[in-house]
PDB file of N, CA, C and O in Angstrom:
ATOM      1  N   MET A   1       6.030   9.088 -16.618  1.00  0.00           N
ATOM      2  CA  MET A   1       5.198   8.498 -15.866  1.00  0.00           C
ATOM      3  C   MET A   1       6.404   8.419 -14.642  1.00  0.00           C
ATOM      4  O   MET A   1       7.528   8.286 -15.127  1.00  0.00           O
ATOM      5  N   ASP A   2       6.364   8.483 -12.973  1.00  0.00           N
ATOM      6  CA  ASP A   2       7.191   8.280 -12.199  1.00  0.00           C
ATOM      7  C   ASP A   2       6.677   7.270 -11.341  1.00  0.00           C
ATOM      8  O   ASP A   2       5.538   6.849 -11.136  1.00  0.00           O
ATOM      9  N   SER A   3       7.930   6.955 -10.837  1.00  0.00           N
ATOM     10  CA  SER A   3       6.791   5.862  -9.597  1.00  0.00           C
ATOM     11  C   SER A   3       7.057   6.534  -8.552  1.00  0.00           C
ATOM     12  O   SER A   3       7.936   7.387  -8.434  1.00  0.00           O
ATOM     13  N   TYR A   4       5.850   5.948  -7.286  1.00  0.00           N
ATOM     14  CA  TYR A   4       5.199   6.674  -6.525  1.00  0.00           C
ATOM     15  C   TYR A   4       5.378   5.585  -5.361  1.00  0.00           C
ATOM     16  O   TYR A   4       5.682   4.410  -5.565  1.00  0.00           O
ATOM     17  N   GLU A   5       5.114   6.226  -3.973  1.00  0.00           N
ATOM     18  CA  GLU A   5       4.969   5.172  -2.700  1.00  0.00           C
ATOM     19  C   GLU A   5       4.198   5.446  -1.660  1.00  0.00           C
ATOM     20  O   GLU A   5       4.301   6.544  -1.113  1.00  0.00           O
ATOM     21  N   PHE A   6       3.506   4.718  -1.315  1.00  0.00           N
ATOM     22  CA  PHE A   6       2.526   4.850   0.170  1.00  0.00           C
ATOM     23  C   PHE A   6       3.275   3.915   0.958  1.00  0.00           C
ATOM     24  O   PHE A   6       3.390   2.703   0.781  1.00  0.00           O
ATOM     25  N   ARG A   7       3.824   4.722   1.948  1.00  0.00           N
ATOM     26  CA  ARG A   7       4.188   4.237   3.173  1.00  0.00           C
ATOM     27  C   ARG A   7       3.163   3.654   4.228  1.00  0.00           C
ATOM     28  O   ARG A   7       2.720   4.604   4.874  1.00  0.00           O
ATOM     29  N   ILE A   8       2.765   2.781   4.537  1.00  0.00           N
ATOM     30  CA  ILE A   8       1.484   2.203   5.102  1.00  0.00           C
ATOM     31  C   ILE A   8       1.737   1.550   6.558  1.00  0.00           C
ATOM     32  O   ILE A   8       2.777   0.896   6.646  1.00  0.00           O
ATOM     33  N   LYS A   9       0.911   1.640   7.737  1.00  0.00           N
ATOM     34  CA  LYS A   9       0.869   0.524   8.583  1.00  0.00           C
ATOM     35  C   LYS A   9      -0.656   0.191   8.901  1.00  0.00           C
ATOM     36  O   LYS A   9      -1.715   0.819   8.901  1.00  0.00           O
ATOM     37  N   THR A  10      -0.188  -1.275   9.206  1.00  0.00           N
ATOM     38  CA  THR A  10      -1.261  -2.066   9.574  1.00  0.00           C
ATOM     39  C   THR A  10      -1.590  -3.060  10.956  1.00  0.00           C
ATOM     40  O   THR A  10      -1.597  -2.596  12.096  1.00  0.00           O
ATOM     41  N   ARG A  11      -1.779  -4.081  10.732  1.00  0.00           N
ATOM     42  CA  ARG A  11      -1.883  -4.907  11.534  1.00  0.00           C
ATOM     43  C   ARG A  11      -1.415  -6.173  10.981  1.00  0.00           C
ATOM     44  O   ARG A  11      -1.933  -6.795  10.054  1.00  0.00           O
ATOM     45  N   ARG A  12      -0.251  -6.521  11.734  1.00  0.00           N
ATOM     46  CA  ARG A  12       0.334  -7.824  11.314  1.00  0.00           C
ATOM     47  C   ARG A  12      -0.517  -9.243  10.387  1.00  0.00           C
ATOM     48  O   ARG A  12      -0.215  -9.925   9.408  1.00  0.00           O
ATOM     49  N   GLU A  13      -1.332  -9.201  11.044  1.00  0.00           N
ATOM     50  CA  GLU A  13      -2.478 -10.180  10.573  1.00  0.00           C
ATOM     51  C   GLU A  13      -3.325  -9.659   9.389  1.00  0.00           C
ATOM     52  O   GLU A  13      -4.324 -10.254   8.985  1.00  0.00           O
ATOM     53  N   ASP A  14      -2.820  -8.412   8.820  1.00  0.00           N
ATOM     54  CA  ASP A  14      -3.588  -7.725   7.919  1.00  0.00           C
ATOM     55  C   ASP A  14      -2.777  -7.828   6.411  1.00  0.00           C
ATOM     56  O   ASP A  14      -3.226  -7.611   5.285  1.00  0.00           O
ATOM     57  N   ILE A  15      -1.591  -8.188   6.781  1.00  0.00           N
ATOM     58  CA  ILE A  15      -0.539  -7.890   5.601  1.00  0.00           C
ATOM     59  C   ILE A  15      -0.986  -8.692   4.318  1.00  0.00           C
ATOM     60  O   ILE A  15      -0.884  -8.317   3.150  1.00  0.00           O
ATOM     61  N   ASP A  16      -1.445  -9.746   4.738  1.00  0.00           N
ATOM     62  CA  ASP A  16      -1.437 -10.882   3.445  1.00  0.00           C
ATOM     63  C   ASP A  16      -2.687 -10.391   3.028  1.00  0.00           C
ATOM     64  O   ASP A  16      -2.997 -10.735   1.888  1.00  0.00           O
ATOM     65  N   PHE A  17      -3.430  -9.739   3.582  1.00  0.00           N
ATOM     66  CA  PHE A  17      -4.813  -9.300   3.104  1.00  0.00           C
ATOM     67  C   PHE A  17      -4.796  -8.308   2.115  1.00  0.00           C
ATOM     68  O   PHE A  17      -5.311  -8.506   1.015  1.00  0.00           O
ATOM     69  N   ILE A  18      -4.155  -7.083   2.466  1.00  0.00           N
ATOM     70  CA  ILE A  18      -4.125  -6.234   1.537  1.00  0.00           C
ATOM     71  C   ILE A  18      -2.878  -6.416   0.404  1.00  0.00           C
ATOM     72  O   ILE A  18      -2.675  -5.575  -0.472  1.00  0.00           O
ATOM     73  N   ASN A  19      -2.224  -7.426   0.535  1.00  0.00           N
ATOM     74  CA  ASN A  19      -1.130  -8.003  -0.654  1.00  0.00           C
ATOM     75  C   ASN A  19      -2.016  -8.679  -1.758  1.00  0.00           C
ATOM     76  O   ASN A  19      -1.728  -8.519  -2.944  1.00  0.00           O
ATOM     77  N   LYS A  20      -3.409  -9.654  -1.258  1.00  0.00           N
ATOM     78  CA  LYS A  20      -3.871 -10.128  -2.263  1.00  0.00           C
ATOM     79  C   LYS A  20      -4.904  -8.798  -2.813  1.00  0.00           C
ATOM     80  O   LYS A  20      -5.355  -8.947  -3.949  1.00  0.00           O
ATOM     81  N   ILE A  21      -5.171  -7.917  -2.298  1.00  0.00           N
ATOM     82  CA  ILE A  21      -6.181  -6.866  -2.577  1.00  0.00           C
ATOM     83  C   ILE A  21      -5.261  -6.301  -3.530  1.00  0.00           C
ATOM     84  O   ILE A  21      -5.643  -6.379  -4.698  1.00  0.00           O
ATOM     85  N   MET A  22      -4.583  -5.967  -3.409  1.00  0.00           N
ATOM     86  CA  MET A  22      -3.357  -5.126  -4.480  1.00  0.00           C
ATOM     87  C   MET A  22      -3.006  -6.220  -5.592  1.00  0.00           C
ATOM     88  O   MET A  22      -2.924  -5.840  -6.760  1.00  0.00           O
ATOM     89  N   GLU A  23      -2.813  -7.458  -5.298  1.00  0.00           N
ATOM     90  CA  GLU A  23      -2.937  -8.088  -6.610  1.00  0.00           C
ATOM     91  C   GLU A  23      -3.965  -8.249  -7.272  1.00  0.00           C
ATOM     92  O   GLU A  23      -3.923  -7.973  -8.471  1.00  0.00           O
ATOM     93  N   ALA A  24      -4.893  -8.627  -6.820  1.00  0.00           N
ATOM     94  CA  ALA A  24      -6.350  -8.124  -7.856  1.00  0.00           C
ATOM     95  C   ALA A  24      -6.443  -7.430  -8.663  1.00  0.00           C
ATOM     96  O   ALA A  24      -6.885  -7.811  -9.747  1.00  0.00           O
ATOM     97  N   TYR A  25      -5.974  -5.834  -8.401  1.00  0.00           N
ATOM     98  CA  TYR A  25      -5.818  -4.923  -9.124  1.00  0.00           C
ATOM     99  C   TYR A  25      -4.745  -4.661  -9.752  1.00  0.00           C
ATOM    100  O   TYR A  25      -4.224  -3.547  -9.700  1.00  0.00           O
ATOM    101  N   GLU A  26      -4.106  -5.968 -10.654  1.00  0.00           N
ATOM    102  CA  GLU A  26      -3.329  -5.978 -11.249  1.00  0.00           C
ATOM    103  C   GLU A  26      -2.685  -4.748 -11.932  1.00  0.00           C
ATOM    104  O   GLU A  26      -3.333  -3.946 -12.605  1.00  0.00           O
ATOM    105  N   GLY A  27      -1.100  -4.651 -11.657  1.00  0.00           N
ATOM    106  CA  GLY A  27      -0.676  -3.618 -12.203  1.00  0.00           C
ATOM    107  C   GLY A  27      -0.850  -2.341 -11.325  1.00  0.00           C
ATOM    108  O   GLY A  27       0.042  -1.533 -11.586  1.00  0.00           O
ATOM    109  N   VAL A  28      -1.548  -1.987 -10.553  1.00  0.00           N
ATOM    110  CA  VAL A  28      -1.796  -0.890  -9.862  1.00  0.00           C
ATOM    111  C   VAL A  28      -0.755  -0.819  -9.113  1.00  0.00           C
ATOM    112  O   VAL A  28      -0.120   0.220  -9.300  1.00  0.00           O
ATOM    113  N   GLY A  29      -0.260  -1.618  -8.217  1.00  0.00           N
ATOM    114  CA  GLY A  29       0.912  -1.130  -7.181  1.00  0.00           C
ATOM    115  C   GLY A  29       1.123  -2.897  -6.564  1.00  0.00           C
ATOM    116  O   GLY A  29       0.324  -3.832  -6.525  1.00  0.00           O
ATOM    117  N   ILE A  30       2.699  -2.770  -6.105  1.00  0.00           N
ATOM    118  CA  ILE A  30       3.043  -4.164  -5.524  1.00  0.00           C
ATOM    119  C   ILE A  30       3.351  -3.441  -4.292  1.00  0.00           C
ATOM    120  O   ILE A  30       3.810  -2.328  -4.038  1.00  0.00           O
ATOM    121  N   VAL A  31       2.868  -4.636  -3.481  1.00  0.00           N
ATOM    122  CA  VAL A  31       3.426  -4.544  -1.746  1.00  0.00           C
ATOM    123  C   VAL A  31       4.597  -4.873  -1.285  1.00  0.00           C
ATOM    124  O   VAL A  31       5.056  -6.009  -1.402  1.00  0.00           O
ATOM    125  N   ARG A  32       5.064  -4.120  -0.841  1.00  0.00           N
ATOM    126  CA  ARG A  32       6.736  -4.839   0.276  1.00  0.00           C
ATOM    127  C   ARG A  32       6.425  -4.472   1.562  1.00  0.00           C
ATOM    128  O   ARG A  32       5.904  -3.444   1.995  1.00  0.00           O
ATOM    129  N   THR A  33       6.842  -5.515   2.138  1.00  0.00           N
ATOM    130  CA  THR A  33       6.782  -5.518   3.557  1.00  0.00           C
ATOM    131  C   THR A  33       8.003  -4.976   4.219  1.00  0.00           C
ATOM    132  O   THR A  33       8.984  -5.685   3.993  1.00  0.00           O
ATOM    133  N   LYS A  34       8.221  -4.045   4.890  1.00  0.00           N
ATOM    134  CA  LYS A  34       8.964  -3.418   5.327  1.00  0.00           C
ATOM    135  C   LYS A  34       9.859  -4.057   7.172  1.00  0.00           C
ATOM    136  O   LYS A  34      10.982  -4.200   7.653  1.00  0.00           O
ATOM    137  N   ASN A  35       8.255  -4.248   7.594  1.00  0.00           N
ATOM    138  CA  ASN A  35       8.754  -4.977   9.145  1.00  0.00           C
ATOM    139  C   ASN A  35       7.365  -5.537   9.378  1.00  0.00           C
ATOM    140  O   ASN A  35       6.389  -4.848   9.673  1.00  0.00           O
ATOM    141  N   ALA A  36       7.369  -6.783   9.227  1.00  0.00           N
ATOM    142  CA  ALA A  36       5.924  -7.315   9.521  1.00  0.00           C
ATOM    143  C   ALA A  36       5.621  -7.318  10.896  1.00  0.00           C
ATOM    144  O   ALA A  36       4.472  -7.142  11.302  1.00  0.00           O
ATOM    145  N   ASN A  37       6.582  -7.506  11.630  1.00  0.00           N
ATOM    146  CA  ASN A  37       5.944  -7.285  13.299  1.00  0.00           C
ATOM    147  C   ASN A  37       5.366  -6.222  13.849  1.00  0.00           C
ATOM    148  O   ASN A  37       4.688  -6.235  14.876  1.00  0.00           O
ATOM    149  N   GLU A  38       5.697  -5.025  12.987  1.00  0.00           N
ATOM    150  CA  GLU A  38       5.214  -3.894  13.220  1.00  0.00           C
ATOM    151  C   GLU A  38       4.243  -3.260  12.163  1.00  0.00           C
ATOM    152  O   GLU A  38       3.767  -2.130  12.276  1.00  0.00           O
ATOM    153  N   GLY A  39       3.963  -4.276  10.938  1.00  0.00           N
ATOM    154  CA  GLY A  39       2.895  -3.783  10.078  1.00  0.00           C
ATOM    155  C   GLY A  39       3.193  -2.885   9.185  1.00  0.00           C
ATOM    156  O   GLY A  39       2.284  -2.236   8.665  1.00  0.00           O
ATOM    157  N   ASP A  40       4.706  -2.647   8.789  1.00  0.00           N
ATOM    158  CA  ASP A  40       4.885  -1.634   8.131  1.00  0.00           C
ATOM    159  C   ASP A  40       5.110  -2.057   6.734  1.00  0.00           C
ATOM    160  O   ASP A  40       5.931  -2.967   6.614  1.00  0.00           O
ATOM    161  N   LEU A  41       4.532  -1.574   5.571  1.00  0.00           N
ATOM    162  CA  LEU A  41       4.263  -2.052   4.525  1.00  0.00           C
ATOM    163  C   LEU A  41       4.791  -0.717   3.454  1.00  0.00           C
ATOM    164  O   LEU A  41       4.826   0.424   3.914  1.00  0.00           O
ATOM    165  N   VAL A  42       5.184  -0.990   2.018  1.00  0.00           N
ATOM    166  CA  VAL A  42       5.367   0.333   1.396  1.00  0.00           C
ATOM    167  C   VAL A  42       4.570  -0.385  -0.058  1.00  0.00           C
ATOM    168  O   VAL A  42       4.895  -1.459  -0.566  1.00  0.00           O
ATOM    169  N   ILE A  43       3.535   0.475  -0.504  1.00  0.00           N
ATOM    170  CA  ILE A  43       2.919   0.011  -1.878  1.00  0.00           C
ATOM    171  C   ILE A  43       3.595   1.226  -2.817  1.00  0.00           C
ATOM    172  O   ILE A  43       3.480   2.451  -2.790  1.00  0.00           O
ATOM    173  N   VAL A  44       4.463   0.168  -3.780  1.00  0.00           N
ATOM    174  CA  VAL A  44       5.027   0.993  -4.565  1.00  0.00           C
ATOM    175  C   VAL A  44       3.871   1.079  -6.153  1.00  0.00           C
ATOM    176  O   VAL A  44       3.410   0.050  -6.648  1.00  0.00           O
ATOM    177  N   SER A  45       3.609   2.365  -6.677  1.00  0.00           N
ATOM    178  CA  SER A  45       2.703   2.298  -7.882  1.00  0.00           C
ATOM    179  C   SER A  45       3.583   3.225  -8.735  1.00  0.00           C
ATOM    180  O   SER A  45       4.793   3.425  -8.623  1.00  0.00           O
ATOM    181  N   THR A  46       2.726   3.738  -9.598  1.00  0.00           N
ATOM    182  CA  THR A  46       3.118   4.836 -10.235  1.00  0.00           C
ATOM    183  C   THR A  46       2.172   6.560 -10.490  1.00  0.00           C
ATOM    184  O   THR A  46       1.030   6.320 -10.883  1.00  0.00           O
ATOM    185  N   THR A  47       2.326   7.449 -10.406  1.00  0.00           N
ATOM    186  CA  THR A  47       1.820   8.858 -10.282  1.00  0.00           C
ATOM    187  C   THR A  47       0.623   8.736 -11.151  1.00  0.00           C
ATOM    188  O   THR A  47      -0.324   9.481 -10.899  1.00  0.00           O
ATOM    189  N   ASP A  48       0.528   7.855 -12.194  1.00  0.00           N
ATOM    190  CA  ASP A  48      -0.650   7.618 -13.034  1.00  0.00           C
ATOM    191  C   ASP A  48      -2.123   6.801 -11.910  1.00  0.00           C
ATOM    192  O   ASP A  48      -3.352   6.846 -11.967  1.00  0.00           O
ATOM    193  N   PHE A  49      -1.300   6.250 -11.159  1.00  0.00           N
ATOM    194  CA  PHE A  49      -2.357   4.912 -10.612  1.00  0.00           C
ATOM    195  C   PHE A  49      -2.468   5.372  -8.811  1.00  0.00           C
ATOM    196  O   PHE A  49      -3.160   4.861  -7.930  1.00  0.00           O
ATOM    197  N   LYS A  50      -1.437   6.588  -8.738  1.00  0.00           N
ATOM    198  CA  LYS A  50      -1.822   6.895  -6.943  1.00  0.00           C
ATOM    199  C   LYS A  50      -2.877   7.256  -6.464  1.00  0.00           C
ATOM    200  O   LYS A  50      -2.983   7.018  -5.260  1.00  0.00           O
ATOM    201  N   GLU A  51      -3.909   7.859  -7.052  1.00  0.00           N
ATOM    202  CA  GLU A  51      -5.050   8.159  -6.460  1.00  0.00           C
ATOM    203  C   GLU A  51      -6.024   6.619  -6.540  1.00  0.00           C
ATOM    204  O   GLU A  51      -7.026   6.776  -5.842  1.00  0.00           O
ATOM    205  N   ASP A  52      -6.005   5.727  -6.951  1.00  0.00           N
ATOM    206  CA  ASP A  52      -6.405   4.650  -7.123  1.00  0.00           C
ATOM    207  C   ASP A  52      -5.851   3.606  -6.170  1.00  0.00           C
ATOM    208  O   ASP A  52      -6.500   2.597  -5.898  1.00  0.00           O
ATOM    209  N   VAL A  53      -4.552   3.871  -5.622  1.00  0.00           N
ATOM    210  CA  VAL A  53      -4.374   3.429  -4.635  1.00  0.00           C
ATOM    211  C   VAL A  53      -4.517   3.792  -3.326  1.00  0.00           C
ATOM    212  O   VAL A  53      -4.669   3.100  -2.320  1.00  0.00           O
ATOM    213  N   ARG A  54      -4.440   5.112  -3.498  1.00  0.00           N
ATOM    214  CA  ARG A  54      -5.353   5.806  -2.325  1.00  0.00           C
ATOM    215  C   ARG A  54      -6.215   5.412  -1.922  1.00  0.00           C
ATOM    216  O   ARG A  54      -6.233   4.873  -0.815  1.00  0.00           O
ATOM    217  N   MET A  55      -7.324   5.549  -2.739  1.00  0.00           N
ATOM    218  CA  MET A  55      -8.929   4.894  -2.843  1.00  0.00           C
ATOM    219  C   MET A  55      -8.907   3.356  -2.017  1.00  0.00           C
ATOM    220  O   MET A  55      -9.599   2.831  -1.145  1.00  0.00           O
ATOM    221  N   ILE A  56      -8.064   3.086  -2.579  1.00  0.00           N
ATOM    222  CA  ILE A  56      -8.338   1.248  -2.449  1.00  0.00           C
ATOM    223  C   ILE A  56      -7.450   1.261  -0.825  1.00  0.00           C
ATOM    224  O   ILE A  56      -7.852   0.334  -0.122  1.00  0.00           O
ATOM    225  N   VAL A  57      -6.757   1.808  -0.393  1.00  0.00           N
ATOM    226  CA  VAL A  57      -6.073   1.513   1.165  1.00  0.00           C
ATOM    227  C   VAL A  57      -7.621   2.741   1.957  1.00  0.00           C
ATOM    228  O   VAL A  57      -8.110   2.160   2.925  1.00  0.00           O
ATOM    229  N   GLU A  58      -8.153   3.806   1.753  1.00  0.00           N
ATOM    230  CA  GLU A  58      -9.134   4.404   2.402  1.00  0.00           C
ATOM    231  C   GLU A  58     -10.315   3.630   2.476  1.00  0.00           C
ATOM    232  O   GLU A  58     -11.054   3.638   3.460  1.00  0.00           O
ATOM    233  N   ASP A  59     -10.539   2.842   1.272  1.00  0.00           N
ATOM    234  CA  ASP A  59     -11.693   1.802   1.265  1.00  0.00           C
ATOM    235  C   ASP A  59     -11.472   0.827   2.221  1.00  0.00           C
ATOM    236  O   ASP A  59     -12.368   0.752   3.061  1.00  0.00           O
ATOM    237  N   LEU A  60     -10.347  -0.109   2.374  1.00  0.00           N
ATOM    238  CA  LEU A  60      -9.813  -0.722   3.384  1.00  0.00           C
ATOM    239  C   LEU A  60     -10.147  -0.647   4.702  1.00  0.00           C
ATOM    240  O   LEU A  60     -10.593  -1.422   5.548  1.00  0.00           O
ATOM    241  N   ASN A  61      -9.781   0.606   4.647  1.00  0.00           N
ATOM    242  CA  ASN A  61      -9.964   0.979   6.052  1.00  0.00           C
ATOM    243  C   ASN A  61     -11.434   1.537   6.515  1.00  0.00           C
ATOM    244  O   ASN A  61     -11.714   1.623   7.711  1.00  0.00           O
ATOM    245  N   LYS A  62     -12.057   1.790   5.814  1.00  0.00           N
ATOM    246  CA  LYS A  62     -13.427   2.501   6.127  1.00  0.00           C
ATOM    247  C   LYS A  62     -14.191   0.857   6.295  1.00  0.00           C
ATOM    248  O   LYS A  62     -15.126   0.804   7.094  1.00  0.00           O
ATOM    249  N   LYS A  63     -13.870  -0.216   5.690  1.00  0.00           N
ATOM    250  CA  LYS A  63     -14.984  -1.281   5.596  1.00  0.00           C
ATOM    251  C   LYS A  63     -14.325  -2.769   6.031  1.00  0.00           C
ATOM    252  O   LYS A  63     -14.961  -3.791   6.290  1.00  0.00           O
ATOM    253  N   TRP A  64     -13.265  -2.641   6.035  1.00  0.00           N
ATOM    254  CA  TRP A  64     -12.399  -4.250   6.224  1.00  0.00           C
ATOM    255  C   TRP A  64     -11.539  -4.043   7.464  1.00  0.00           C
ATOM    256  O   TRP A  64     -12.048  -4.469   8.501  1.00  0.00           O
ATOM    257  N   ILE A  65     -10.419  -3.514   7.562  1.00  0.00           N
ATOM    258  CA  ILE A  65      -8.966  -3.342   8.144  1.00  0.00           C
ATOM    259  C   ILE A  65      -8.638  -2.164   8.822  1.00  0.00           C
ATOM    260  O   ILE A  65      -8.978  -1.042   8.447  1.00  0.00           O
ATOM    261  N   LYS A  66      -8.004  -2.406   9.779  1.00  0.00           N
ATOM    262  CA  LYS A  66      -7.362  -0.929  10.306  1.00  0.00           C
ATOM    263  C   LYS A  66      -6.073  -0.858   9.460  1.00  0.00           C
ATOM    264  O   LYS A  66      -5.238  -1.761   9.500  1.00  0.00           O
ATOM    265  N   VAL A  67      -5.940   0.219   8.710  1.00  0.00           N
ATOM    266  CA  VAL A  67      -4.894   0.539   7.812  1.00  0.00           C
ATOM    267  C   VAL A  67      -4.952   2.069   7.551  1.00  0.00           C
ATOM    268  O   VAL A  67      -5.991   2.700   7.360  1.00  0.00           O
ATOM    269  N   GLU A  68      -3.616   2.610   7.570  1.00  0.00           N
ATOM    270  CA  GLU A  68      -3.525   4.034   7.334  1.00  0.00           C
ATOM    271  C   GLU A  68      -2.283   4.289   6.708  1.00  0.00           C
ATOM    272  O   GLU A  68      -1.299   3.604   6.987  1.00  0.00           O
ATOM    273  N   ILE A  69      -2.237   5.244   5.857  1.00  0.00           N
ATOM    274  CA  ILE A  69      -1.424   5.971   5.017  1.00  0.00           C
ATOM    275  C   ILE A  69      -0.336   6.636   6.054  1.00  0.00           C
ATOM    276  O   ILE A  69      -0.840   7.406   6.871  1.00  0.00           O
ATOM    277  N   VAL A  70       0.617   6.510   6.109  1.00  0.00           N
ATOM    278  CA  VAL A  70       1.479   7.074   6.997  1.00  0.00           C
ATOM    279  C   VAL A  70       1.927   8.525   6.780  1.00  0.00           C
ATOM    280  O   VAL A  70       1.815   9.491   7.535  1.00  0.00           O
ATOM    281  N   CYS A  71       2.798   8.372   4.792  1.00  0.00           N
ATOM    282  CA  CYS A  71       3.224   9.099   4.190  1.00  0.00           C
ATOM    283  C   CYS A  71       3.335   8.869   2.713  1.00  0.00           C
ATOM    284  O   CYS A  71       3.320   7.701   2.323  1.00  0.00           O
ATOM    285  N   GLU A  72       3.426   9.675   1.994  1.00  0.00           N
ATOM    286  CA  GLU A  72       3.712   9.197   0.903  1.00  0.00           C
ATOM    287  C   GLU A  72       4.465  10.350  -0.182  1.00  0.00           C
ATOM    288  O   GLU A  72       4.821  11.486   0.130  1.00  0.00           O
ATOM    289  N   GLY A  73       4.595   9.677  -1.577  1.00  0.00           N
ATOM    290  CA  GLY A  73       5.655  10.448  -1.957  1.00  0.00           C
ATOM    291  C   GLY A  73       6.176  10.071  -3.182  1.00  0.00           C
ATOM    292  O   GLY A  73       5.649   9.045  -3.613  1.00  0.00           O
ATOM    293  N   LEU A  74       7.157  10.621  -3.992  1.00  0.00           N
ATOM    294  CA  LEU A  74       8.152   9.793  -4.942  1.00  0.00           C
ATOM    295  C   LEU A  74       8.621   8.383  -4.679  1.00  0.00           C
ATOM    296  O   LEU A  74       8.546   8.124  -3.478  1.00  0.00           O
ATOM    297  N   TRP A  75       8.929   7.716  -5.169  1.00  0.00           N
ATOM    298  CA  TRP A  75       9.354   6.188  -4.587  1.00  0.00           C
ATOM    299  C   TRP A  75      10.934   6.673  -4.903  1.00  0.00           C
ATOM    300  O   TRP A  75      11.532   7.167  -5.859  1.00  0.00           O
ATOM    301  N   SER A  76      11.297   6.187  -3.362  1.00  0.00           N
ATOM    302  CA  SER A  76      12.728   6.500  -2.737  1.00  0.00           C
ATOM    303  C   SER A  76      13.477   5.931  -3.427  1.00  0.00           C
ATOM    304  O   SER A  76      14.549   6.521  -3.564  1.00  0.00           O
ATOM    305  N   GLY A  77      13.301   4.262  -4.356  1.00  0.00           N
ATOM    306  CA  GLY A  77      14.116   3.533  -4.790  1.00  0.00           C
ATOM    307  C   GLY A  77      14.535   2.402  -3.941  1.00  0.00           C
ATOM    308  O   GLY A  77      15.500   1.711  -4.267  1.00  0.00           O
ATOM    309  N   GLU A  78      13.943   2.208  -3.006  1.00  0.00           N
ATOM    310  CA  GLU A  78      14.152   1.195  -2.120  1.00  0.00           C
ATOM    311  C   GLU A  78      12.850   0.145  -2.186  1.00  0.00           C
ATOM    312  O   GLU A  78      11.659   0.428  -2.053  1.00  0.00           O
ATOM    313  N   LEU A  79      13.426  -1.081  -2.421  1.00  0.00           N
ATOM    314  CA  LEU A  79      12.492  -2.181  -2.407  1.00  0.00           C
ATOM    315  C   LEU A  79      12.972  -3.099  -0.838  1.00  0.00           C
ATOM    316  O   LEU A  79      12.365  -4.118  -0.508  1.00  0.00           O
TER     317      LEU A  79
END
């Protein structure tokens, strides 16, 4: 099981909401804020949960907030 990351772009005011949603899905992914002013986040997960994270982010974008996956791939090791 490898670590996997999603680089996310959102609005600054939605960062906490995304973090809370991911916390509710215990163990699926960890949110790291790269640049709060720019709305740059990374969600670190595993290859086993990557489809779940993608589904969560896409669902958030469809129903609740503006959020998009900028890129994804194996975790770079950077927190």
